[in-house]
C-alpha positions in Angstrom: 4.9 30.3 -39.5 2.5 27.6 -40.2 1.0 26.7 -37.1 1.3 28.8 -33.8 0.1 28.2 -30.2 0.7 29.6 -27.1 -0.4 28.6 -23.8 0.4 31.0 -20.8 -0.2 28.3 -18.4 2.2 25.6 -19.8 4.8 25.9 -17.1 1.8 25.5 -14.4 0.3 22.6 -16.3 4.0 20.9 -16.7 4.6 21.1 -12.7 0.9 19.8 -12.0 0.7 17.0 -14.1 -1.9 14.4 -13.1 -0.7 10.8 -13.1 -2.8 7.8 -14.3 -2.8 5.1 -12.1 -4.6 1.7 -10.9 -4.4 0.0 -7.4 -5.2 -3.4 -7.1 -5.1 -6.5 -4.5 -3.3 -9.5 -5.2 -3.0 -12.6 -3.0 0.2 -11.3 -1.4 -0.2 -7.5 -1.5 -1.2 -4.4 -3.3 0.0 -3.3 -6.5 0.0 0.2 -7.6 0.3 0.5 -11.7 1.3 4.0 -12.7 1.6 5.7 -15.9 4.8 7.9 -16.4 5.5 7.6 -20.1 8.6 9.1 -21.4 10.4 9.4 -18.1 13.8 8.6 -17.7 13.8 5.9 -15.0 17.0 7.6 -13.5 14.7 10.3 -12.5 12.3 8.1 -10.7 12.3 8.4 -6.8 10.1 6.6 -4.4 10.5 7.5 -0.9 8.7 6.0 2.0 8.0 8.1 5.1 5.9 6.5 7.9 2.7 5.5 5.9 3.3 7.8 2.9 4.8 6.7 -0.5 5.8 9.8 -2.4 6.8 9.4 -6.1 8.8 12.0 -7.9 10.1 12.0 -11.5 10.7 14.4 -14.2 10.8 14.5 -18.2 13.2 16.7 -19.9 12.3 18.0 -23.5 13.5 16.3 -26.4 13.6 19.3 -28.8 16.8 20.9 -29.5 17.3 24.2 -28.0 17.9 25.8 -31.4 14.9 24.2 -33.0 11.9 26.2 -34.0 9.1 24.9 -32.4 5.7 24.5 -34.4 3.5 22.8 -31.9 4.5 21.8 -28.3 1.9 19.4 -26.8 3.9 17.1 -24.8 4.4 18.1 -20.9 7.9 18.2 -19.6 8.8 19.2 -16.0 8.3 17.2 -12.8 5.5 15.0 -11.7 5.0 14.2 -7.9 2.3 12.2 -6.3 1.7 11.0 -2.7 0.0 7.7 -1.9 -1.4 6.8 1.6 -0.4 3.0 2.8 -2.4 1.1 5.2 -0.6 -0.1 8.3 -1.5 -3.7 6.9 1.0 -3.2 4.3 4.9 -3.9 4.7 6.4 -0.9 3.3 9.9 -2.1 4.4 9.5 -4.8 1.5 8.3 -2.6 -1.1 9.3 -3.3 -4.7 9.2 -1.2 -7.8 10.0 -1.9 -11.7 9.7 0.6 -14.4 8.8 -1.2 -18.0 7.4 0.7 -21.3 6.3 3.9 -19.3 4.7 1.9 -16.6 5.9 2.0 -12.9 4.4 -1.0 -11.3 5.1 -0.8 -7.2 4.2 -3.7 -5.4 3.7 -3.7 -1.3 3.1 -6.9 0.1 0.8 -7.4 3.4 2.5 -7.3 6.4 2.8 -10.8 8.1 0.8 -9.9 11.2 -1.9 -8.7 9.0 -2.4 -11.9 6.8 -5.1 -14.5 7.7 -3.9 -17.3 9.7 -5.2 -20.5 11.4 -4.9 -20.8 15.2 -4.4 -24.4 16.3 -7.1 -25.5 18.8 -5.6 -27.4 21.7 -7.4 -30.3 23.3 -7.3 -30.9 27.0 -4.6 -27.9 27.4 -6.4 -25.3 29.0 -6.2 -25.2 32.7 -8.9 -26.8 34.6 -11.0 -24.7 37.0 -10.1 -25.4 40.5 -13.1 -25.5 42.5 -13.5 -27.1 46.0 -16.3 -28.5 48.1 -15.9 -25.7 50.7 -16.5 -23.1 47.8 -19.6 -24.7 46.6 -22.9 -24.0 47.9 -24.5 -27.0 49.2 -28.0 -25.2 48.6 -27.4 -25.2 44.9 -28.8 -28.3 43.6 -26.3 -28.0 40.3 -23.1 -27.8 42.5 -21.0 -30.8 41.9 -18.9 -32.2 44.4 -15.3 -32.5 42.7 -14.6 -35.5 44.9 -17.1 -37.8 43.4 -18.3 -35.8 40.1 -21.8 -36.0 41.4 -24.4 -33.3 42.2 -24.7 -32.4 45.8 
């Protein structure tokens, strides 16, 4: 044999594969970009439960069963990762796309969390009901509602 390597932890590392990912904010939401090269898209599962987003996927070996392995350095098996979502995100409108080994998950900001303008009304607030009997005549700043003059 030309070259031999053994890895007694191979099965352990294949099940605990660390995912490389970026999270960034766009104008409309949050984008999660996860590198999962070599994964068959049909094995990718995204599950939202409450405020948790769980990703699971698997990669099977491409080496034929009857082949003699010289070096095996690519990880196979399952990957699982859980991401915590903010309550300000709308997980019901989450979308995902897998392209060239990168899974892109887009989670829009909830409508209730988006900035909004509040219209200010003019003259629509109820007037304060003040009567002369409630006003103190000893206070020089008291206004007589019938004349709008200070008492």
